[in-house]
N, C-alpha and C positions, 0 to 999 in steps of 0.2 A: 135540724143543721149539726154539721160537726165541730162547728167552733164553739170556742172554751167561751165562755161569759164575758163581761167585760166586768177587769177588775180595780182599772182608774181613768175613767171615762174622762176627756179633757172636753166635752158639751154640757151645758146643763140642759133643762129639760126631759126631755118621753129620756134622753139614753142616760142621763145622769140617776134620773131617777129610778128605772129599772136597772137587773142585770141583765141584758139579752146580750144575743150573740149580734156582730158587726149585719151577717145575712138578715135576721128578723129588725134588726134596727133600722135596715134601708126598707123593708116591705113596708113596715107601719108608714114609713116618711112617705114613701112613693103615695101611699093612700089619701093620705093629709095635703103631699104638694100640687098632689093629681087634683083636689079641690079648688089649693089657692091656684094655682096656674092658669084654670080655666076660668076664674074669677076676675084673675089681673087680667088674661086676653081679651076677656070682654070689656075691662074699663078700660082700659089701656085702648084698644080698637075704638069705643066710643069716643076717647078726648082726642086720638089722630084723629077719627072723622071731623069732631067740630073746629081741631087746631089746620087742618088740609098737610094735617105732614104726613107721610111715608113713613112708610120703613127706617130707609135709608137714610133720610133730612135725619130723623127722630137721631138715630142710633148716633151719625154723625157728630149731631150737637150737644150729645151726652159723655162726648171725651175733653168736649170743652176746658172745664173744668177746671179739669188738671192743669191746664195750660197755666188759666188765672193765678190756680192755687200755686203754679212755678213764680209768677212773677211778684206774686203777693209775698212768697217767703223773699225772693232775690232784692224785692223793695225794702223790705225790713231785715235786709243780710244777714238773712240765715241760709248759709246755702247747706246745712243739712237738712232743714226740711226741704229745703227746694230739688236736694235728689230724691228725698221719698216722694215730693208730689210729681217731678220728673216721670219718676220708676212707674209712678199709680200712669200717666201718659202715655210709657214706652210699651203697658200692658194692656190699657184701652184701644190704642193705636193699633194694636196686632187684628186687633179684631173688627176694623172698619177699611185697614190700608188697601183691601183690594177694592174695593169699592173705590178707592182714590186715583189709584193704581189705573184702572177700568176709566174713569172717567176724562181724568191729567194725565199724561205719564211726566208732563213738565211739571205741574201743582205737585207730586206726587216726590221726582226728587229732590224741588224746593226744602221739601217739611220735612225729609228723610232723610239724604243724603247732603245735607247742607245744614239748613240749624239745628235739626233732631242729633244729629251723630257729634256736632263740634257743642253741641249743648251738655250730651252728655258727658262727652269726652272733660270740658271745664269739670263740671261737678265729680269729677270722677277723682280730680287731682286734689293736693294734700290741702292745701290754699287756694279754691276758686279767688276769679278774679269777681264778685260779686255786679261793679259795678256792670265791667264788660256783657258776665251770660245775661242781666238784666235787660241789656239796648239787644241781642240775639232771642232774645226770649218775649221781648215785647213786638220786633219782628214779625218772628214767628207766629205770636197769636192775631196778628192783623191777617198774616197770610192764611192762616186757618179760617176766620173770619172770610176770604176772597171764595176759600174752597165753599164754605157751609155758601153764600151767595149763587156759585157755579152748580152747586150741585141741587139746590131750592126752583132755578130755573129751566135745570135740564129736565128734557122726559125721561121715565122712567127706564131701569134696566129691566129686562125680563125679571121674575118673581124667582129664579133660581139664584141668583146674585144674592135675595136677602136670605136665602136659604145659607147659603158660602157663609153671610157675613153673621148670622148669627151659629153656626157652628164656631166659627172661629172666636164669637165675642165669647161665647160658653169655654172654648178648650183654654182661652187666655188665663182664669184663674187656676189651671191645673200647671198652667206652663210658670210661673211663680214659682211650686212646691223646689223643686229639687235647687233650684240658685236660692232662696231658702234654706233649705236643709246645708248646700257649701256657708250658708253664713254663718252658721252655728242658729241661725234663730227660726225657732222651731215652730214658736207661737206663730209668725206666722207664714209656716209651712202647711200646717194643720187647720187655718184660718181660708188661708187662700184653696188648700182638697176643700173641706167645705162649701164654699162657693161653690167650685164645680162642681161638688156633689149635688148639691142643692137646684142649681139650676140644669142638672142633666136631662130630669123628664124632660124642661120645654122644648130636648132637639133628639133625645133618644130614637122616634121612630124615622129620623132624617138619615140613623146609623141603619137602623135597622132595615131599610129599605133597599139600601145598594149591598146590606151580607148580613145576612141573619148569624153568621160564624163570629162577624168582627161584634156584632154587637153581644153575644154569649161573651165572647172575651174579654170588653170594655167593663160589664157586668162585675163577671168575673172578677178582673183586678180589681174592678174599686172598693170590693168588700177585703181585698189583699193587701191595698194600700191603705184604706179606713185601719186595720189592726196594727200592720205597720206604724200608721201614727201615732197606733194609741201606747205605745209602748212608754214608759218614762225614760227614757232615752232611746228615740228611733234610731235603727241604724242608718246613716246615711246611704251608701253606697246600697241597702236593699232595697231604702224608698224608691232610688233615683232608678235604678231597674225596674218597679212594680212600675214605676211612672211612666218609663220607658215605654214598655211593652204596652200599656195601654194607648200613650200617645199615638204606637206603632198604628194601633188595631182602627182608631178616632181620623188619624191624619190618612188614612187607605180610602177609608168611606168621605170622607173631605173631597179629595182628590176625584174622586168618582162624581161627583158634582160639581164641581168644577170641570172638567171634564166636558158635562154635560151642560152647563152655562157657554161655557165657551162653543160651545155646538148648535149655538141655537143663536138669531139676530138677536 
């Protein structure tokens, strides 16, 4: 590859030990992660089968701890930590909200447009009233538990909805990069991109199946994003442009899956 070797890697492990180009690093990582992903799928499938929970249920349940963390921080009157925890909820929620909106528009509106918007606005304030926010967060957690009960009792949706969720869950990490860069938190941007890069292998075939061109564009764009984030002081405008380009291609394939899911019973 024509890319220059890494001079200031921000990761540990293989990438930090060997001075390889981002393209080669991705190829080596893909081999290792492909093996790990296969093992993880087998393991998680066995656990899910033993517990009786399908992917929709486990995915929605996986978001709940971020709300618990928010409530705990508010109980301790730690508004800053509550804001971080609730931001994690917001990101994780983006991955599974399509399930919720499909299952119950009423529940979706209660969680998204009522409690989530109100809590986020309060925590963004200069001096949040932690007692008032705590009351909302506790009710929201109770409503979320109602959602879990609703989904658990419902019949499974068609499998394409699981593909939508998988794509959105992985995409959530990429969505965090630009806000982190805008806030000047380069470490967070790198960490979020690393999470996207690591989980990309689990869904890349879903992108490729809809458009080989989009798949190639995303792969190429990921190398460029990685290079941009390796800089000692990454250029936020450059990173934002690269992320937006990858997001556009990714979303185009996601839209195709959504269209297919909605066209089926």
